C-alpha positions as CSV (number, residue, x, y, z in Angstrom):
1,M,-33.1,246.5,85.3
2,T,-31.2,248.7,82.8
3,D,-32.4,251.8,84.7
4,M,-31.2,250.4,88.0
5,T,-27.8,249.7,86.6
6,L,-27.5,253.2,85.2
7,N,-28.6,254.7,88.5
8,Q,-26.0,252.6,90.4
9,S,-23.3,253.7,87.9
10,A,-24.2,257.3,88.2
11,A,-24.2,257.0,92.0
12,S,-20.8,255.4,92.0
13,S,-19.2,257.9,89.6
14,P,-17.3,260.9,90.9
15,P,-19.1,264.3,91.0
16,K,-17.9,266.3,88.0
17,G,-17.9,269.5,89.9
18,L,-15.7,268.2,92.6
19,L,-13.3,266.6,90.1
20,W,-12.9,269.8,88.1
21,L,-12.6,271.9,91.3
22,L,-9.8,269.7,92.6
23,L,-8.0,269.7,89.2
24,A,-8.2,273.5,89.1
25,L,-6.9,273.9,92.7
26,I,-4.0,271.5,92.1
27,A,-3.1,273.2,88.8
28,L,-3.0,276.6,90.5
29,L,-1.0,275.4,93.5
30,S,1.4,273.0,91.9
31,L,1.7,273.9,88.2
32,L,1.1,277.6,87.8
33,P,4.1,278.9,89.8
34,S,6.5,276.5,88.0
35,L,5.1,277.4,84.6
36,R,5.5,281.1,85.5
37,L,9.2,280.6,86.3
38,L,9.7,278.5,83.2
39,F,7.9,281.1,81.0
40,S,10.1,283.9,82.5
41,A,13.3,281.9,81.7
42,L,12.2,281.0,78.1
43,F,11.0,284.6,77.4
44,D,14.3,285.9,78.7
45,W,16.3,283.3,76.7
46,Q,14.9,284.8,73.4
47,Q,16.8,288.0,74.2
48,G,20.0,286.2,73.2
49,S,23.2,287.7,74.6
50,H,21.2,290.4,76.3
51,S,19.2,287.9,78.4
52,S,19.6,287.5,82.2
53,L,20.2,283.8,81.7
54,W,23.1,284.5,79.5
55,R,24.4,287.2,81.9
56,V,24.1,284.8,84.9
57,L,25.7,281.9,83.0
58,S,28.6,284.1,81.9
59,S,29.2,285.4,85.5
60,E,32.1,283.9,87.4
61,S,30.1,284.2,90.7
62,T,27.5,281.8,89.3
63,W,30.0,279.1,88.6
64,V,31.8,279.7,91.9
65,A,28.4,279.3,93.7
66,L,27.6,276.2,91.6
67,Y,31.0,274.6,92.5
68,N,30.5,275.4,96.2
69,S,27.0,273.9,96.1
70,L,28.3,270.7,94.4
71,Y,31.2,270.5,96.8
72,T,29.3,271.0,100.1
73,S,26.2,268.9,98.9
74,G,28.4,266.1,97.6
75,L,30.6,265.9,100.7
76,G,27.5,266.2,102.9
77,T,25.8,263.3,100.9
78,V,28.8,261.1,101.6
79,L,28.5,261.7,105.3
80,S,24.7,261.2,105.1
81,L,25.3,257.8,103.4
82,L,27.8,256.7,106.0
83,L,25.8,257.8,109.0
84,G,22.3,256.8,107.7
85,S,23.6,253.4,106.5
86,F,25.3,252.7,109.8
87,F,22.1,253.3,111.7
88,A,19.9,251.5,109.2
89,F,22.0,248.4,109.2
90,C,22.2,248.4,113.1
91,L,18.6,249.1,113.7
92,A,17.1,246.9,110.9
93,L,19.4,243.9,111.0
94,T,20.6,243.4,114.5
95,D,19.1,242.5,117.9
96,I,20.0,245.7,119.7
97,R,17.4,246.8,122.4
98,G,15.0,249.8,122.3
99,K,14.9,250.2,118.5
100,R,11.9,252.6,118.6
101,I,13.8,255.0,120.9
102,W,16.9,254.9,118.7
103,V,14.9,255.5,115.6
104,F,13.0,258.4,117.1
105,L,16.2,260.1,118.4
106,F,18.0,259.6,115.0
107,M,15.0,261.1,113.1
108,L,14.9,264.2,115.4
109,P,17.8,266.1,113.6
110,M,15.9,266.0,110.3
111,M,12.8,267.5,111.9
112,I,14.8,270.3,113.6
113,P,15.1,273.4,111.4
114,P,18.5,273.7,109.6
115,Q,19.0,277.2,111.1
116,V,18.5,275.8,114.6
117,T,21.0,273.0,113.8
118,A,23.6,275.5,112.6
119,L,23.0,277.7,115.6
120,S,23.3,274.9,118.1
121,W,26.6,273.7,116.6
122,L,28.0,277.2,116.5
123,Q,27.2,277.5,120.2
124,L,29.0,274.2,120.8
125,F,32.4,275.2,119.3
126,G,34.5,278.3,119.2
127,P,35.9,280.6,121.9
128,S,32.4,282.0,122.8
129,S,30.9,278.6,123.5
130,I,29.0,279.0,126.9
131,L,29.1,275.2,127.4
132,L,32.8,274.9,126.8
133,N,33.6,278.0,128.9
134,S,31.5,276.6,131.8
135,I,33.7,273.5,131.9
136,G,36.9,275.2,131.1
137,L,37.5,273.6,127.6
138,A,36.8,276.6,125.4
139,P,39.6,277.4,122.9
140,G,41.7,280.6,123.3
141,F,40.2,284.0,122.7
142,G,40.5,285.1,119.0
143,S,40.6,281.5,117.6
144,S,38.2,280.9,114.7
145,N,35.2,278.6,114.8
146,P,36.0,275.6,112.6
147,L,32.3,275.4,111.5
148,Y,32.8,278.6,109.5
149,S,34.1,276.7,106.5
150,P,32.9,274.6,103.5
151,E,33.7,271.4,105.5
152,G,31.7,272.8,108.4
153,I,28.7,273.4,106.1
154,A,29.1,269.8,104.6
155,L,29.2,268.3,108.1
156,L,25.9,269.8,109.2
157,L,24.3,269.0,105.8
158,G,25.4,265.4,106.3
159,I,23.9,265.2,109.8
160,Q,20.7,267.0,108.8
161,H,19.9,264.7,105.9
162,A,21.3,261.3,107.2
163,P,17.8,260.3,108.3
164,L,16.7,260.5,104.6
165,V,19.2,257.8,103.7
166,F,18.1,255.9,106.8
167,L,14.5,255.9,105.8
168,A,15.2,254.8,102.2
169,L,17.5,252.0,103.3
170,R,15.5,250.7,106.2
171,T,12.5,249.9,104.0
172,Q,14.7,247.8,101.7
173,L,16.4,246.0,104.6
174,Q,13.1,245.0,106.0
175,C,12.3,243.1,102.8
176,L,15.6,241.2,102.5
177,P,15.2,237.5,101.5
178,K,15.6,235.8,104.9
179,E,16.0,232.2,103.7
180,Q,19.0,233.0,101.5
181,I,20.8,234.9,104.2
182,E,20.1,232.1,106.8
183,A,21.3,229.5,104.3
184,A,24.5,231.5,103.8
185,R,25.0,231.6,107.5
186,L,24.4,227.8,107.9
187,N,27.0,227.2,105.3
188,G,29.6,229.1,107.4
189,A,29.5,232.6,105.9
190,S,30.6,235.2,108.4
191,L,28.5,238.3,109.1
192,W,31.0,240.4,107.1
193,R,30.7,238.1,104.0
194,V,26.9,238.1,104.2
195,F,26.9,241.9,104.4
196,I,29.4,242.3,101.5
197,D,28.0,239.6,99.2
198,I,24.3,239.6,99.8
199,V,23.0,242.6,101.8
200,L,25.0,245.4,100.1
201,P,24.2,244.4,96.5
202,L,20.5,244.0,97.3
203,C,20.4,247.4,98.9
204,R,22.1,249.2,95.9
205,T,18.9,250.8,94.6
206,A,17.9,252.1,98.1
207,L,21.4,253.6,98.5
208,W,21.0,255.3,95.1
209,A,17.6,256.7,96.3
210,G,18.9,257.8,99.6
211,A,21.9,259.5,98.1
212,A,19.8,261.4,95.5
213,I,17.3,262.6,98.1
214,A,20.1,263.7,100.5
215,F,22.0,265.5,97.7
216,V,18.9,267.4,96.4
217,S,17.9,268.3,100.0
218,A,21.4,269.5,100.7
219,L,21.5,271.5,97.4
220,G,18.3,273.4,98.4
221,N,19.2,273.8,102.1
222,F,19.2,277.5,103.0
223,G,19.6,277.8,106.7
224,I,22.9,276.0,107.2
225,P,24.9,277.6,104.3
226,A,23.4,281.0,105.2
227,M,24.5,280.9,108.9
228,L,27.9,279.3,108.2
229,G,28.7,280.7,104.8
230,I,27.6,284.3,104.7
231,P,30.0,285.4,107.5
232,I,33.0,284.1,105.5
233,S,31.5,285.1,102.1
234,Y,31.2,281.5,101.0
235,F,28.1,281.4,98.7
236,V,26.2,278.4,97.4
237,L,23.4,278.7,94.9
238,P,20.5,279.4,97.4
239,I,22.6,282.1,99.1
240,Q,23.6,283.5,95.7
241,I,19.9,283.8,94.9
242,Y,19.2,285.4,98.3
243,Q,22.0,287.9,97.8
244,T,20.9,288.8,94.3
245,L,17.3,289.3,95.5
246,S,18.6,291.7,98.1
247,S,20.4,293.8,95.5
248,F,17.2,295.6,94.2
249,G,18.8,296.2,90.8
250,P,16.8,296.9,87.6
251,S,17.4,293.3,86.4
252,M,17.1,291.7,89.8
253,L,14.0,289.6,89.2
254,N,15.2,288.3,85.9
255,D,18.6,287.4,87.4
256,V,17.1,285.5,90.3
257,A,14.7,283.7,87.9
258,A,17.7,282.6,85.8
259,L,19.5,281.4,88.8
260,S,16.4,279.6,90.0
261,V,15.9,277.8,86.7
262,L,19.6,276.7,86.8
263,M,19.1,275.3,90.3
264,G,15.8,273.7,89.4
265,I,17.2,271.9,86.4
266,L,20.1,270.6,88.5
267,A,17.7,269.2,91.2
268,I,15.3,267.7,88.7
269,G,18.2,266.2,86.7
270,I,19.6,264.5,89.9
271,V,16.1,263.1,90.7
272,T,15.7,261.9,87.1
273,L,19.1,260.2,87.1
274,Q,18.3,258.5,90.4
275,G,15.0,257.2,88.9
276,V,16.8,255.8,85.8
277,M,19.5,254.1,87.9
278,Q,16.8,252.7,90.3
279,R,14.8,251.2,87.4
280,R,17.9,249.8,85.7
281,H,19.2,248.0,88.8
282,A,15.8,247.3,90.4
283,L,15.7,244.1,92.5
284,P,12.1,243.6,93.8
285,L,12.1,242.1,97.3
286,I,9.2,240.6,99.1
287,G,10.9,239.4,102.2
288,M,9.1,237.0,104.5
289,A,6.1,237.2,106.7
290,G,6.5,236.9,110.4
291,R,9.6,237.7,112.4
292,A,12.0,240.2,110.8
293,L,15.6,239.3,110.0
294,S,17.8,239.9,113.0
295,F,21.5,239.1,113.4
296,Q,22.5,238.1,116.9
297,L,25.4,240.3,118.0
298,G,26.1,238.4,121.2
299,K,28.9,240.1,123.2
300,W,29.1,242.9,120.7
301,R,25.6,244.1,121.4
302,L,26.5,246.3,124.3
303,A,29.4,247.8,122.4
304,T,27.1,248.6,119.4
305,E,24.6,250.3,121.7
306,V,27.3,252.4,123.3
307,L,28.6,253.4,119.9
308,L,25.1,254.4,118.8
309,G,24.6,256.4,122.0
310,M,28.0,258.2,121.5
311,V,27.1,259.1,117.9
312,L,23.6,260.4,119.0
313,F,25.2,262.4,121.9
314,A,27.6,264.0,119.4
315,I,25.1,264.9,116.7
316,L,22.0,265.7,118.9
317,L,22.5,266.0,122.6
318,A,25.7,268.0,122.9
319,P,24.6,270.8,120.4
320,L,21.3,271.0,122.2
321,L,22.9,271.3,125.6
322,A,25.1,274.1,124.2
323,L,22.0,275.8,122.9
324,I,20.2,275.6,126.2
325,A,23.3,276.9,128.0
326,T,23.5,279.9,125.7
327,S,19.9,280.8,126.3
328,L,20.5,281.0,130.0
329,V,23.3,283.6,130.2
330,P,23.1,287.4,129.8
331,T,25.5,287.6,126.9
332,L,28.0,285.6,125.0
333,G,31.4,284.9,126.6
334,V,30.0,284.6,130.1
335,P,30.3,281.1,131.7
336,L,27.1,279.6,133.0
337,N,27.0,279.3,136.8
338,A,24.7,280.1,139.7
339,D,25.6,283.8,139.5
340,T,25.1,284.3,135.7
341,L,22.0,282.1,135.3
342,T,19.2,284.3,133.9
343,F,15.9,283.8,132.1
344,A,15.9,287.3,130.6
345,A,16.0,285.9,127.0
346,W,13.0,283.7,127.7
347,G,11.1,286.7,129.2
348,A,11.9,288.8,126.1
349,M,10.7,286.0,123.9
350,F,7.2,286.1,125.3
351,D,6.9,289.9,125.4
352,N,3.7,290.7,123.5
353,Q,5.5,293.7,121.8
354,S,8.5,291.7,120.6
355,A,9.2,290.5,117.0
356,T,9.6,287.0,118.5
357,W,6.0,286.9,119.7
358,R,4.8,288.2,116.4
359,A,6.8,285.6,114.5
360,L,5.5,282.8,116.8
361,T,2.0,284.0,116.1
362,N,2.6,284.2,112.4
363,S,4.2,280.7,112.2
364,I,1.5,279.1,114.3
365,T,-1.2,280.8,112.2
366,L,0.4,279.8,108.9
367,S,1.2,276.2,109.8
368,V,-2.2,275.5,111.4
369,S,-4.1,277.1,108.6
370,A,-2.0,275.2,105.9
371,S,-2.5,271.9,107.8
372,L,-6.3,272.3,108.1
373,V,-6.7,273.4,104.5
374,L,-4.5,270.6,103.1
375,M,-6.3,268.0,105.3
376,L,-9.7,269.0,103.9
377,L,-8.3,269.1,100.4
378,C,-6.5,265.7,100.6
379,L,-9.5,263.7,101.9
380,P,-11.6,263.9,98.7
381,L,-8.5,264.0,96.5
382,A,-7.2,260.7,97.9
383,W,-10.7,259.2,97.5
384,L,-10.8,260.2,93.8
385,L,-7.3,259.0,93.1
386,V,-7.9,255.6,94.5
387,R,-11.5,254.9,93.5
388,F,-11.5,256.5,90.1
389,P,-8.0,256.0,88.5
390,S,-7.7,257.8,85.2
391,R,-5.0,259.4,83.1
392,P,-5.9,263.0,84.2
393,L,-5.8,262.0,87.9
394,R,-2.5,260.1,87.4
395,W,-1.1,263.2,85.8
396,L,-2.4,265.3,88.7
397,Y,-0.8,263.0,91.2
398,S,2.6,263.4,89.6
399,V,2.3,267.2,89.3
400,I,1.7,267.5,93.1
401,D,5.3,266.4,93.7
402,I,6.9,269.2,91.6
403,P,6.8,272.0,94.3
404,Y,8.3,269.6,96.9
405,T,11.0,268.4,94.5
406,L,12.1,271.9,93.6
407,P,14.4,273.6,96.1
408,G,12.5,276.0,98.4
409,V,14.3,279.1,97.1
410,V,13.2,278.2,93.6
411,L,9.6,277.8,94.6
412,A,9.8,281.1,96.5
413,I,11.1,282.9,93.3
414,A,8.3,281.3,91.3
415,F,5.7,282.8,93.7
416,I,7.5,286.2,93.7
417,L,7.2,286.2,89.9
418,L,3.7,285.0,89.9
419,F,2.4,287.7,92.3
420,A,4.8,290.5,91.5
421,R,1.9,292.5,90.1
422,P,-1.5,293.0,91.8
423,L,-4.2,290.4,91.1
424,P,-6.3,291.1,88.1
425,L,-9.9,292.3,88.6
426,V,-9.5,292.9,92.4
427,G,-6.2,294.9,92.1
428,I,-4.9,293.4,95.4
429,S,-1.1,292.8,95.8
430,L,0.0,289.7,97.6
431,S,3.7,290.6,97.6
432,G,5.1,290.8,101.1
433,T,2.0,289.5,102.8
434,L,1.3,286.4,104.9
435,T,-1.1,285.2,102.1
436,I,1.7,284.6,99.6
437,I,3.7,282.6,102.3
438,F,0.5,280.7,103.0
439,L,-0.1,279.8,99.3
440,A,3.6,278.8,99.0
441,Y,3.1,276.5,102.0
442,L,0.0,274.9,100.4
443,A,1.9,274.2,97.2
444,R,5.0,272.9,98.9
445,F,3.4,270.7,101.6
446,L,0.5,269.3,99.7
447,T,2.3,266.0,98.9
448,V,3.4,265.7,102.6
449,C,-0.3,265.7,103.7
450,L,-1.5,263.6,100.7
451,K,0.9,260.6,101.0
452,P,-0.5,259.3,104.4
453,V,-4.1,259.8,103.3
454,H,-3.5,258.1,100.0
455,N,-1.7,255.2,101.6
456,S,-4.6,254.7,104.0
457,M,-7.1,255.0,101.2
458,L,-5.4,252.2,99.3
459,Q,-6.0,249.9,102.2
460,L,-9.8,250.6,102.5
461,D,-12.1,247.9,101.2
462,P,-14.5,249.4,98.7
463,A,-17.2,246.9,99.7
464,M,-18.8,249.2,102.3
465,E,-19.1,252.0,99.9
466,E,-20.6,249.7,97.3
467,A,-23.1,248.4,99.8
468,A,-24.0,252.0,100.8
469,S,-24.4,252.9,97.1
470,L,-26.7,250.0,96.5
471,A,-28.7,251.1,99.6
472,G,-29.3,254.5,97.9
473,A,-26.6,256.6,99.7
474,N,-25.3,259.4,97.5
475,F,-21.7,260.6,97.2
476,S,-21.9,263.1,100.1
477,Q,-23.4,260.5,102.5
478,R,-20.8,257.9,101.6
479,L,-18.0,260.4,102.0
480,R,-19.2,261.7,105.4
481,H,-20.3,258.4,107.0
482,I,-17.8,255.9,105.6
483,V,-14.7,257.3,104.0
484,L,-14.0,260.3,106.3
485,P,-14.2,258.5,109.6
486,L,-11.9,255.8,108.4
487,L,-9.4,258.2,106.9
488,A,-9.5,260.6,109.8
489,P,-6.4,259.2,111.7
490,A,-4.3,259.3,108.5
491,A,-5.5,262.8,107.6
492,F,-4.7,264.0,111.2
493,A,-1.2,262.5,110.9
494,G,-0.7,264.2,107.6
495,A,-1.8,267.5,109.0
496,L,0.6,267.1,111.9
497,L,3.5,266.3,109.5
498,V,2.6,269.6,107.6
499,F,2.5,271.5,110.9
500,L,5.8,270.0,112.0
501,T,7.5,271.0,108.7
502,A,5.9,274.4,108.2
503,V,6.0,275.9,111.7
504,N,9.8,276.4,111.6
505,E,10.3,276.6,107.8
506,L,12.9,279.1,106.5
507,T,13.9,278.3,102.9
508,V,10.6,279.5,101.4
509,S,9.7,282.3,103.8
510,A,13.2,283.8,103.8
511,L,12.5,285.3,100.4
512,L,8.8,286.0,100.8
513,W,8.6,287.8,104.2
514,S,8.4,291.5,104.8
515,A,8.5,293.7,108.0
516,G,5.9,292.5,110.5
517,K,5.4,289.3,108.5
518,E,8.3,287.3,109.9
519,T,8.2,283.6,110.7
520,L,10.1,281.8,113.5
521,G,12.8,280.6,111.1
522,V,13.3,284.1,109.7
523,V,13.5,285.6,113.2
524,I,16.2,283.1,114.3
525,F,18.2,283.8,111.2
526,N,17.9,287.6,111.6
527,L,18.8,287.5,115.3
528,D,21.9,285.4,114.6
529,E,22.9,287.8,111.8
530,S,22.4,290.8,114.1
531,G,24.5,289.2,116.9
532,N,21.7,288.5,119.4
533,K,22.6,284.8,119.7
534,V,21.3,284.5,123.3
535,L,17.7,285.3,122.2
536,A,18.1,283.3,119.0
537,S,19.2,280.3,121.2
538,A,16.2,280.7,123.5
539,I,13.8,280.7,120.5
540,S,15.6,277.7,119.0
541,V,15.2,275.7,122.2
542,L,11.5,276.5,122.1
543,V,11.3,275.2,118.5
544,V,13.1,272.0,119.4
545,G,10.8,271.4,122.3
546,L,7.8,272.0,120.0
547,V,9.1,269.6,117.3
548,A,9.8,266.9,119.9
549,C,6.2,267.2,121.3
550,V,4.6,267.0,117.9
551,M,6.7,264.0,117.0
552,L,5.7,262.3,120.3
553,L,2.0,263.0,119.5
554,L,2.5,261.5,116.0
555,S,4.2,258.5,117.5
556,S,1.2,257.9,119.8
557,L,-1.0,257.7,116.8
558,G,1.1,255.0,115.2
559,K,-1.1,252.1,116.3
560,Y,-4.1,253.6,114.5
561,L,-2.4,254.2,111.2
562,P,-1.2,252.1,108.2
563,K,2.5,251.3,108.0
564,G,4.6,254.0,106.4
565,V,2.5,256.9,107.5
566,I,4.8,258.0,110.2
567,P,8.4,258.1,108.8
568,W,10.2,257.0,112.0
569,Q,8.0,254.0,112.7
570,S,8.1,250.7,111.0
């Protein structure tokens, strides 16, 4: 009997080789780059007044960039709170129709790359707007584009990250105590009083969380400040790092490392503060089973739906129409009509010899490869985390979030420092190759793929695995025949989310690419900088179409997945 118990215990314990292999992989991907950056900063700090950190902190340009970052990110966060809260309250608490469509459309701007967002808005306003020229509403020649300003940057940051506030707030709203709210209504409280006295106080922690996530995302955003700020020499911290990296001075790497540490400390400090505030003011809500809370708008329902439609038209459809119009003309400044309509930019985009085709191939290769590798890595990792909870695995789970929490430029600098020299033993240099971008993608998007698989694993009943173990099935058989088939939909959804995020990524690859190793995000940014906005617009329309198709594919998987796996579905 004792021997049987020991055999069953051994059969149910995790394979030591798999456990240590996963620990080593996660440490290399998630921890080593951050430690290399921290080591560089600490080693440099020991140089005293001669250190790069001291030189960076004593430079006026650093403090100007810091102020600019705080101003644009703070103003953008306020707009994200207003926009995200408005949509969350309308879609979670009212009886408006077609909620799934509204949510899908509101989430789309977050999935569109920031450089595409910036380009679409630039094509919507200003004297060179093809759309405004075609309808005779373009401003006079020589007038400036209002988006080339700090407030223009903040506007687009606010729109880009409003869905983050929406997601954080909607979850809380769906758990509101229905009985208390209905009791308040029966006692004569107006919708406004219920909102001010009950709903808003109960959603305070969600608002804190949404604001912190939006602020940190805005702080690390590269595409929008680069395309709107560089032409007017308005630099935020990510652009200051990018400009410093382009200087090729003798102390360049040390300077960008110092700037990256400053930015990383700021981002982690905001996230930590948000966690403290959330724990201090936490109000656990369990809500009610059954029908969700829904206020009847009555005669105001149509007006609310029209208002939501107008907002979505302004932030999504109008810029996209301007982008499409720009991609169909021979050059800027020409109105779009039957005589000027051309598909030359689209033809150039699919030319096998063009940088665009090469960038498309690179982006597809990197994103598909990262998705597949992370999917294969997350399946056994989620199984270990749920079935064998321990202190090392809990520590491992928290470490995975570090590369995603850090701004993308900080992670890119960490990888540059880590692979600045050839690899030991083999003598191969990864600097400027697709491999270093691929490794950075693995580190950054590991948590994106793991969350859906982990959530799905938490809902799997261990009884089937225990029965298989009693029947003599070993670890490999249980994993292949029970766990993997049940986790496959969540793993596929996680892989699609990684592909969706990585295929048009710019923040990391902008600092890691080299000639011939461009990605789609880099090509759009470079084309805009060089003045070829027509081709940049055509590529951007292609990217938006690709994003929308992948989102629709993910939505179709919703019925096979646990709640919370797909961000824009309840």
